[in-house]
C-alpha positions in Angstrom: -33.1 2.3 71.3 -36.4 1.0 72.7 -35.0 1.1 76.3 -33.9 4.7 75.9 -37.3 5.6 74.6 -39.0 3.9 77.5 -36.7 5.4 80.1 -37.2 8.9 78.6 -41.0 8.4 78.8 -40.8 7.3 82.4 -38.6 10.3 83.4 -40.9 12.7 81.5 -44.0 11.2 83.2 -42.3 11.7 86.6 -41.5 15.3 85.8 -45.0 16.0 84.6 -46.5 14.3 87.7 -44.3 16.4 90.1 -45.2 19.7 88.4 -48.9 18.8 88.5 -49.2 19.2 92.2 -49.0 22.5 94.2 -45.5 23.2 95.4 -46.0 24.7 98.9 -44.1 24.2 102.2 -46.3 21.9 104.3 -47.9 23.6 107.3 -49.0 21.5 110.3 -52.6 22.6 110.7 -52.9 21.0 114.1 -50.1 23.1 115.4 -51.3 26.2 113.6 -54.7 25.8 115.3 -53.0 25.8 118.7 -51.5 29.2 117.9 -54.4 31.7 117.4 -52.1 34.7 116.7 -50.3 32.8 113.9 -53.5 31.4 112.5 -54.7 35.0 112.3 -51.5 36.0 110.5 -52.2 33.2 108.0 -55.7 34.4 107.5 -54.6 38.0 107.1 -52.3 36.8 104.3 -54.9 34.7 102.6 -57.5 37.5 102.8 -55.0 40.2 101.6 -55.2 42.1 104.8 -51.5 41.9 105.5 -48.3 40.8 103.8 -47.5 37.1 103.6 -44.4 35.5 104.9 -42.4 33.3 102.4 -44.3 30.1 103.4 -47.8 31.6 103.3 -47.2 33.3 99.9 -47.6 29.9 98.1 -50.8 29.2 99.8 -52.3 32.6 98.8 -51.0 32.0 95.2 -52.7 28.6 94.8 -55.9 29.1 96.9 -58.0 30.7 94.1 -57.4 27.8 91.7 -57.6 25.1 94.4 -61.1 26.4 95.4 -62.3 26.6 91.8 -61.0 23.2 91.0 -62.0 21.4 94.2 -58.3 20.8 95.1 -57.7 18.9 91.9 -54.0 19.6 92.0 -53.6 19.0 95.7 -51.7 16.1 97.1 -53.3 13.8 99.6 -51.5 15.7 102.4 -52.7 19.0 101.0 -56.3 17.8 100.9 -56.0 16.8 104.5 -54.5 20.2 105.3 -57.5 22.0 103.6 -60.0 19.8 105.4 -58.4 20.6 108.8 -58.0 24.3 107.8 -61.7 24.7 107.0 -62.7 22.7 110.0 -60.6 24.9 112.2 -62.0 28.0 110.8 -65.6 26.8 111.2 -64.9 25.8 114.8 -62.6 28.5 116.1 -63.0 31.5 113.7 -66.4 31.2 112.0 -66.4 34.8 110.8 -63.0 34.2 109.2 -64.5 31.1 107.5 -67.2 33.3 106.1 -64.6 35.9 105.0 -62.5 33.2 103.3 -65.5 31.7 101.6 -66.7 35.1 100.4 -63.3 36.1 99.1 -62.6 32.9 97.1 -66.1 31.9 96.1 -68.3 35.1 96.2 -71.0 33.5 94.0 -71.2 30.2 96.0 -70.3 28.1 92.9 -67.2 26.1 94.0 -67.0 25.8 97.8 -69.4 22.9 98.3 -67.5 20.8 95.8 -64.2 21.7 97.5 -65.6 20.7 100.9 -67.0 17.5 99.5 -63.6 16.6 98.0 -61.5 17.3 101.0 -64.1 15.8 103.3 -63.1 12.4 101.8 -59.9 12.8 103.8 -61.5 13.6 107.2 -60.6 10.2 108.7 -57.0 10.4 107.4 -56.7 13.9 109.0 -56.8 12.4 112.5 -54.5 9.4 111.8 -51.4 11.4 110.9 
């Protein structure tokens, strides 16, 4: 009886942990940065300027919450992605960075905390 209870608790813990994180198809941000047209398609999706493909839809769905909560439900890989994404925007498309920031944090409440959190993964971003 006790073993069954422990096994059930372990399984439930795993199910809860898996559902805690965002479920999106991983995008290789380094590759996306090399393809300006596709990067703009991604931005058009996130900024509601154009329809999203199936992969980008998940990112648009979770972006508002992930900005507000400083990527609290992001996996390590997703935090690295967000770090590289924001770095790419700042470097290559600074106007789009401003547009993104204004859309998801118009009152400038959350973005600094988000950048601080994902900035913790800046070194990991270049070792993958």
